[in-house]
KOLVO-879169 format. One record per residue (C-alpha): residue in three letters; x, y, z; residue number from 0. Coordinates in steps of 0.25 Angstrom, whole numbers, plus 5000, padded with zeros to 4 digits. Example, Ala and Ser with C-alpha at 12.3 -4.5 7.8 and 13.67 -1.06 7.14 Angstrom:
 code    X    Y    Z pos
  ALA 5049 4982 5031   0
  SER 5055 4996 5029   1
! end
This chain:
 code    X    Y    Z pos
  MET 5108 4982 5066   0
  LEU 5101 4972 5057   1
  TYR 5094 4966 5068   2
  ILE 5089 4980 5073   3
  ILE 5084 4984 5059   4
  ILE 5076 4970 5058   5
  ILE 5071 4972 5072   6
  VAL 5066 4986 5068   7
  PHE 5059 4980 5056   8
  LEU 5052 4969 5063   9
  ALA 5048 4979 5074  10
  ALA 5042 4988 5064  11
  LEU 5034 4976 5057  12
  PHE 5029 4972 5071  13
  LEU 5024 4986 5075  14
  ILE 5018 4988 5061  15
  SER 5010 4975 5062  16
  THR 5005 4978 5077  17
  GLU 5001 4992 5074  18
  HIS 4987 4989 5077  19
  ILE 4991 4984 5090  20
  THR 5002 4994 5095  21
  GLY 4996 5006 5088  22
  ILE 5010 5010 5083  23
  ASN 5008 5016 5069  24
  ARG 5015 5007 5059  25
  ALA 5020 5019 5050  26
  ALA 5027 5025 5063  27
  VAL 5033 5011 5065  28
  ALA 5038 5009 5051  29
  VAL 5044 5023 5050  30
  PHE 5051 5022 5064  31
  CYS 5057 5008 5061  32
  ALA 5062 5012 5047  33
  ALA 5069 5024 5053  34
  CYS 5075 5015 5064  35
  GLY 5079 5005 5054  36
  TRP 5087 5014 5045  37
  VAL 5093 5021 5057  38
  VAL 5099 5008 5062  39
  TYR 5103 5004 5047  40
  ILE 5110 5017 5044  41
  SER 5117 5018 5058  42
  TYR 5123 5004 5055  43
  GLY 5123 5003 5040  44
  THR 5137 5000 5036  45
  ASP 5135 4985 5037  46
  PHE 5122 4985 5030  47
  ILE 5127 4994 5019  48
  MET 5140 4986 5016  49
  ALA 5131 4973 5016  50
  GLU 5120 4979 5007  51
  HIS 5126 4990 4999  52
  PRO 5141 4989 4998  53
  THR 5143 4994 4984  54
  GLN 5134 5006 4985  55
  TYR 5140 5010 4998  56
  LEU 5154 5009 4993  57
  GLU 5150 5017 4980  58
  TYR 5143 5027 4989  59
  LEU 5156 5029 4998  60
  ASN 5165 5031 4985  61
  GLY 5177 5030 4993  62
  HIS 5173 5037 5006  63
  ASP 5174 5031 5020  64
  MET 5164 5020 5024  65
  ASN 5159 5027 5037  66
  SER 5145 5028 5044  67
  SER 5141 5041 5038  68
  ASN 5143 5036 5024  69
  VAL 5135 5024 5027  70
  LYS 5124 5032 5032  71
  SER 5124 5041 5020  72
  PHE 5124 5029 5011  73
  ILE 5112 5023 5018  74
  ALA 5104 5036 5019  75
  ASN 5107 5040 5004  76
  ASN 5107 5027 4997  77
  ILE 5099 5017 5004  78
  PHE 5089 5023 5013  79
  ILE 5084 5034 5003  80
  ASN 5080 5023 4993  81
  TYR 5070 5017 5003  82
  VAL 5065 5031 5007  83
  GLY 5063 5033 4992  84
  ARG 5055 5020 4991  85
  GLY 5046 5025 5003  86
  ALA 5044 5039 4998  87
  GLU 5039 5033 4984  88
  ILE 5028 5025 4991  89
  VAL 5024 5036 5001  90
  LEU 5023 5047 4990  91
  TYR 5015 5038 4981  92
  LEU 5005 5035 4993  93
  LEU 5005 5050 4997  94
  ALA 5001 5053 4982  95
  THR 4990 5043 4981  96
  VAL 4984 5047 4995  97
  THR 4984 5061 4991  98
  ILE 4977 5057 4978  99
  VAL 4966 5050 4985 100
  GLN 4965 5062 4995 101
  ILE 4963 5071 4984 102
  LEU 4952 5062 4977 103
  GLN 4945 5060 4991 104
  THR 4945 5075 4994 105
  ASN 4938 5078 4981 106
  GLY 4928 5067 4983 107
  CYS 4932 5059 4971 108
  PHE 4929 5046 4979 109
  ASP 4915 5050 4982 110
  GLY 4909 5042 4970 111
  LEU 4915 5030 4976 112
  ALA 4908 5031 4989 113
  TYR 4895 5033 4982 114
  TRP 4897 5021 4973 115
  ILE 4902 5012 4985 116
  GLN 4889 5015 4993 117
  ASP 4879 5004 4991 118
  SER 4867 4999 4999 119
  SER 4873 4985 4998 120
  ALA 4884 4982 5008 121
  LYS 4891 4972 4999 122
  LYS 4890 4981 4986 123
  MET 4896 4992 4994 124
  PHE 4907 4983 5000 125
  TRP 4912 4978 4986 126
  LYS 4911 4992 4980 127
  MET 4920 4998 4991 128
  ALA 4929 4986 4989 129
  VAL 4931 4988 4974 130
  VAL 4933 5003 4976 131
  THR 4943 5001 4987 132
  LEU 4950 4991 4978 133
  LEU 4951 5000 4966 134
  LEU 4955 5012 4974 135
  SER 4966 5005 4981 136
  MET 4972 5000 4967 137
  ASN 4975 5015 4964 138
  ILE 4978 5021 4978 139
  ASN 4985 5015 4989 140
  ASN 4976 5005 4998 141
  LEU 4977 5013 5011 142
  THR 4971 5026 5004 143
  THR 4960 5018 4998 144
  ALA 4957 5011 5011 145
  MET 4956 5024 5018 146
  LEU 4947 5030 5008 147
  MET 4938 5018 5007 148
  LEU 4937 5017 5023 149
  VAL 4932 5031 5023 150
  MET 4922 5028 5013 151
  MET 4917 5016 5020 152
  ARG 4915 5023 5033 153
  SER 4906 5033 5026 154
  MET 4897 5021 5020 155
  ILE 4897 5011 5032 156
  SER 4892 5014 5046 157
  GLU 4894 5000 5053 158
  GLN 4908 4997 5057 159
  ARG 4906 4982 5056 160
  TRP 4903 4984 5041 161
  ARG 4915 4994 5040 162
  PHE 4924 4982 5044 163
  PHE 4920 4974 5032 164
  PHE 4921 4986 5022 165
  GLY 4934 4991 5029 166
  CYS 4940 4977 5027 167
  MET 4935 4977 5012 168
  ILE 4942 4991 5010 169
  VAL 4955 4987 5016 170
  ILE 4956 4974 5008 171
  SER 4951 4981 4995 172
  ALA 4962 4992 4997 173
  ASN 4973 4982 5000 174
  CYS 4969 4974 4988 175
  GLY 4967 4985 4978 176
  GLY 4981 4991 4983 177
  ALA 4987 4978 4980 178
  LEU 4982 4977 4965 179
  THR 4991 4989 4960 180
  VAL 5005 4994 4963 181
  ILE 4999 5007 4967 182
  GLY 4989 5003 4977 183
  ASP 4997 4998 4989 184
  PRO 5011 5002 4994 185
  VAL 5016 4988 4993 186
  GLY 5013 4987 4978 187
  LEU 5018 5001 4976 188
  VAL 5031 4998 4983 189
  TYR 5033 4985 4975 190
  TRP 5030 4992 4962 191
  ASN 5038 5004 4965 192
  GLN 5050 4995 4967 193
  GLU 5047 4987 4954 194
  TYR 5044 4974 4961 195
  VAL 5031 4973 4953 196
  SER 5025 4980 4941 197
  ALA 5012 4987 4942 198
  THR 5004 4978 4932 199
  THR 5010 4965 4936 200
  TYR 5007 4968 4950 201
  SER 4993 4971 4948 202
  VAL 4990 4959 4939 203
  THR 4997 4949 4949 204
  MET 4989 4955 4961 205
  LEU 4976 4956 4955 206
  VAL 4970 4942 4957 207
  PRO 4976 4939 4971 208
  VAL 4972 4953 4976 209
  MET 4958 4952 4971 210
  ILE 4957 4939 4979 211
  VAL 4961 4945 4992 212
  TRP 4951 4957 4989 213
  LEU 4939 4949 4985 214
  LEU 4939 4937 4995 215
  PRO 4939 4945 5008 216
  LEU 4929 4955 5003 217
  TYR 4919 4945 4998 218
  MET 4919 4938 5011 219
  LEU 4917 4952 5018 220
  SER 4906 4956 5009 221
  ARG 4898 4943 5012 222
  ARG 4897 4948 5026 223
  LEU 4891 4961 5023 224
  PRO 4876 4964 5025 225
  GLY 4867 4969 5014 226
  ARG 4868 4983 5019 227
  ILE 4877 4992 5028 228
  SER 4872 5004 5036 229
  LYS 4878 5017 5031 230
  PRO 4882 5030 5038 231
  VAL 4871 5040 5039 232
  GLY 4871 5050 5027 233
  ARG 4878 5048 5013 234
  ILE 4891 5051 5007 235
  LEU 4891 5065 5001 236
  PRO 4901 5069 4990 237
  TYR 4913 5076 4995 238
  ARG 4912 5091 4993 239
  GLY 4926 5096 4997 240
  ASN 4925 5109 5004 241
  ASP 4916 5117 4994 242
  THR 4912 5109 4982 243
  MET 4911 5095 4976 244
  LEU 4919 5091 4964 245
  ARG 4912 5086 4952 246
  GLY 4911 5071 4948 247
  TRP 4920 5073 4935 248
  GLN 4931 5081 4944 249
  LYS 4931 5069 4954 250
  THR 4932 5059 4943 251
  MET 4943 5067 4936 252
  MET 4951 5067 4950 253
  LEU 4949 5052 4951 254
  ILE 4954 5049 4937 255
  VAL 4967 5058 4940 256
  GLY 4969 5051 4953 257
  PHE 4967 5037 4950 258
  GLY 4971 5037 4936 259
  GLY 4984 5043 4940 260
  LEU 4986 5032 4950 261
  TRP 4984 5022 4939 262
  PHE 4994 5029 4931 263
  ILE 5005 5027 4941 264
  PRO 5010 5013 4936 265
  SER 5011 5018 4922 266
  PHE 5019 5030 4927 267
  ARG 5028 5021 4935 268
  ASN 5031 5012 4923 269
  PHE 5033 5024 4913 270
  THR 5042 5033 4922 271
  LYS 5048 5023 4932 272
  LEU 5045 5034 4943 273
  SER 5040 5030 4956 274
  PRO 5024 5029 4957 275
  PHE 5024 5040 4967 276
  VAL 5028 5050 4956 277
  ALA 5015 5046 4948 278
  ALA 5007 5047 4960 279
  LEU 5011 5061 4963 280
  LEU 5009 5064 4949 281
  VAL 4994 5059 4950 282
  LEU 4993 5067 4963 283
  SER 4998 5080 4957 284
  VAL 4988 5079 4945 285
  LEU 4976 5076 4954 286
  TRP 4980 5087 4963 287
  ILE 4979 5097 4951 288
  VAL 4966 5091 4947 289
  ASP 4961 5093 4962 290
  GLU 4965 5107 4962 291
  ILE 4958 5110 4948 292
  VAL 4945 5103 4952 293
  ASN 4945 5111 4966 294
  ARG 4950 5124 4960 295
  ARG 4937 5131 4965 296
  LEU 4939 5127 4979 297
  ILE 4954 5131 4979 298
  ALA 4950 5144 4972 299
  ILE 4941 5148 4984 300
  GLY 4951 5143 4994 301
  LYS 4944 5130 4998 302
  ASN 4952 5119 5004 303
  THR 4950 5107 4994 304
  SER 4958 5097 5002 305
  ASN 4948 5093 5012 306
  ILE 4952 5079 5018 307
  ARG 4941 5068 5017 308
  MET 4950 5056 5022 309
  PRO 4951 5055 5037 310
  GLN 4964 5060 5042 311
  ALA 4967 5046 5049 312
  MET 4967 5039 5036 313
  GLN 4976 5050 5029 314
  TYR 4985 5047 5041 315
  SER 4985 5032 5037 316
  ALA 4990 5036 5023 317
  VAL 5002 5044 5029 318
  GLN 5005 5033 5039 319
  GLN 5006 5023 5027 320
  MET 5016 5032 5020 321
  PHE 5025 5033 5032 322
  TYR 5024 5018 5034 323
  ILE 5028 5014 5020 324
  SER 5040 5023 5021 325
  GLY 5044 5017 5034 326
  ILE 5042 5002 5030 327
  ILE 5050 5005 5017 328
  LEU 5062 5010 5025 329
  LEU 5060 5000 5036 330
  VAL 5061 4988 5026 331
  ALA 5072 4995 5019 332
  VAL 5081 4995 5031 333
  VAL 5079 4980 5033 334
  GLN 5082 4977 5019 335
  GLU 5095 4985 5019 336
  THR 5100 4976 5029 337
  GLY 5100 4965 5019 338
  VAL 5092 4955 5028 339
  PHE 5082 4952 5016 340
  LYS 5093 4947 5006 341
  LEU 5090 4932 5007 342
  VAL 5075 4933 5006 343
  PRO 5074 4935 4991 344
  GLU 5083 4922 4988 345
  TRP 5073 4914 4997 346
  ILE 5061 4920 4990 347
  GLU 5066 4917 4976 348
  SER 5070 4902 4980 349
  SER 5056 4898 4980 350
  LYS 5042 4903 4975 351
  ASP 5036 4897 4988 352
  ASN 5044 4907 4996 353
  ILE 5035 4918 4991 354
  TRP 5023 4911 4998 355
  ILE 5031 4912 5011 356
  VAL 5034 4927 5008 357
  ALA 5020 4929 5004 358
  ILE 5014 4923 5017 359
  CYS 5024 4931 5026 360
  THR 5021 4943 5018 361
  SER 5006 4941 5021 362
  VAL 5007 4939 5036 363
  LEU 5017 4950 5038 364
  ALA 5009 4960 5030 365
  SER 4996 4957 5036 366
  VAL 5001 4960 5050 367
  ALA 5012 4970 5047 368
  ASP 5010 4979 5035 369
  THR 5009 4976 5020 370
  PHE 5018 4986 5015 371
  ALA 5029 4983 5026 372
  ILE 5029 4968 5022 373
  ALA 5029 4971 5007 374
  GLU 5041 4980 5008 375
  TRP 5047 4969 5016 376
  CYS 5045 4959 5005 377
  ALA 5051 4969 4995 378
  ALA 5063 4970 5004 379
  LEU 5064 4955 5005 380
  HIS 5065 4953 4990 381
  PRO 5071 4964 4982 382
  VAL 5069 4965 4967 383
  VAL 5079 4956 4959 384
  ASN 5083 4957 4945 385
  THR 5081 4943 4941 386
  ILE 5067 4937 4938 387
  GLY 5063 4931 4951 388
  GLN 5054 4933 4963 389
  GLY 5060 4947 4965 390
  SER 5058 4952 4951 391
  THR 5047 4962 4948 392
  ASN 5033 4956 4948 393
  SER 5038 4943 4954 394
  THR 5029 4935 4963 395
  TYR 5037 4939 4975 396
  TRP 5033 4954 4974 397
  VAL 5018 4951 4970 398
  ALA 5017 4941 4981 399
  THR 5022 4950 4992 400
  ALA 5014 4962 4987 401
  TYR 5002 4954 4987 402
  THR 5003 4947 5001 403
  ALA 5008 4960 5007 404
  GLN 4996 4968 5002 405
  MET 4986 4958 5004 406
  ALA 4991 4955 5018 407
  GLY 4985 4968 5022 408
  ASN 4971 4962 5021 409
  LEU 4975 4950 5030 410
  LEU 4975 4959 5042 411
  LEU 4972 4974 5042 412
  ILE 4984 4978 5049 413
  GLY 4993 4974 5037 414
  SER 4988 4986 5028 415
  TRP 4986 5001 5030 416
  ALA 4972 5000 5024 417
  GLY 4969 4989 5035 418
  LEU 4975 4998 5046 419
  THR 4966 5009 5041 420
  LEU 4954 5001 5042 421
  LEU 4958 4996 5056 422
  ARG 4960 5010 5061 423
  THR 4947 5016 5055 424
  GLU 4937 5005 5058 425
  ARG 4943 4998 5070 426
  LEU 4942 4985 5063 427
  PRO 4947 4973 5072 428
  ILE 4958 4965 5065 429
  GLY 4952 4952 5071 430
  TRP 4939 4955 5063 431
  TYR 4947 4957 5050 432
  ALA 4955 4944 5053 433
  LYS 4942 4936 5055 434
  ASN 4934 4941 5044 435
  VAL 4943 4946 5033 436
  MET 4957 4940 5034 437
  PRO 4955 4925 5031 438
  TRP 4949 4929 5018 439
  VAL 4960 4938 5015 440
  ALA 4970 4927 5018 441
  VAL 4963 4917 5009 442
  ALA 4963 4927 4997 443
  MET 4978 4931 5000 444
  ILE 4982 4917 4999 445
  ALA 4974 4915 4986 446
  GLY 4980 4927 4980 447
  MET 4994 4923 4984 448
  CYS 4993 4910 4977 449
  ILE 4989 4917 4964 450
  ILE 5001 4926 4965 451
  LEU 5011 4915 4967 452
  TYR 5005 4905 4957 453
  VAL 4999 4913 4946 454
  LYS 5010 4913 4935 455
  GLN 5017 4927 4935 456
  ASP 5021 4926 4921 457
  ILE 5006 4927 4916 458
  ILE 5005 4939 4925 459
  THR 5017 4945 4919 460
  GLN 5013 4942 4905 461
  PHE 5000 4949 4907 462
  CYS 5006 4961 4913 463
  SER 5016 4962 4901 464
  LEU 5004 4963 4892 465
  THR 4997 4974 4900 466
  ASN 5010 4982 4901 467
! end
């Protein structure tokens, strides 16, 4: 049964990494393989339970017979449900942030960004859009940011060859911005939620390496841009909803509530110890109330104020990501519960050089498979330990795997959801990206990894203790 579960896991990784060839949706693969893995596990779970959870199982039996029904009940109610909770926390958080962005977008709160980004100089517009994408993805998840900016890009640039350049810039900026905070990418969110990293230490440690990965490829791309780029006929008009347009101060107020609330999430987590999705739902509820207040006239006359501006295909991508994350968490969990990962932490802690091997493997796998799947796999390989070591909170292992997994999404577009969105919307050839962008990303990633492994962690820790 162990071999069957491992084969299911490897088959899932293979199908996920070849989605762009086979056309089989990776979210469907993750959910299906996770369900199959747990069905096999729970059907033949006695040996696994006695090997991994003997004490808890005997306490659960409380003198009753050790039969198949009791084993299945123990697995379903004491093991499986814990991983379902982990997945639900991430999905609810993403659902809340996507809805926040949708409310802001529907009310035209991002129109000011489009006006500011537009420029007669192609290079100036390139860097303006890069900065906006980076800052937005630090607050909302990188997929939502990439979708928002890709829609904006298509309204500003008519020639497809230049949209390739700007699209690659958006994906790299979104992935890098998401990696700078614990709320910007599902990888950082999972690590933070499981207390593998703390918010401040994580951001400070990732700052310089991630900025290198962001600046070097974008600088090389910007050098190849012309002086001017032809724009679509017409101009971007303010969004008027169904009947009237919100005033500037109303849009500003909604932006402050939305993004200010998202910045409040780490403090909420530290103070209450509740899951981040609770704070995200709190922010969403407040923004919802503000939205109904500023649109009360439309509501009073029966107008529909929920007109959707974001393409349905891109909204569908966000929903797919939520199902995918749930499937991957459950799939990795069933392999972890078999006990096959037990010897890996000892090997990692035996030498600091082993982290280099893990980082290289993480980069390669995440670039062709998926960043979140590989990061979740790294978390399963090395559970948190109570002693100060490579498995403790904010250790080099967690920062290194988070960095390599997230930045590997920039090596090949198929490794990240933002990259897949660009492939689907612009039909960008992977060969073009591998030739023009990937070499610079690889060089920058290596430089950033050297900083993470060889910069003194105690200096960063002391700085974070002062800021806290």
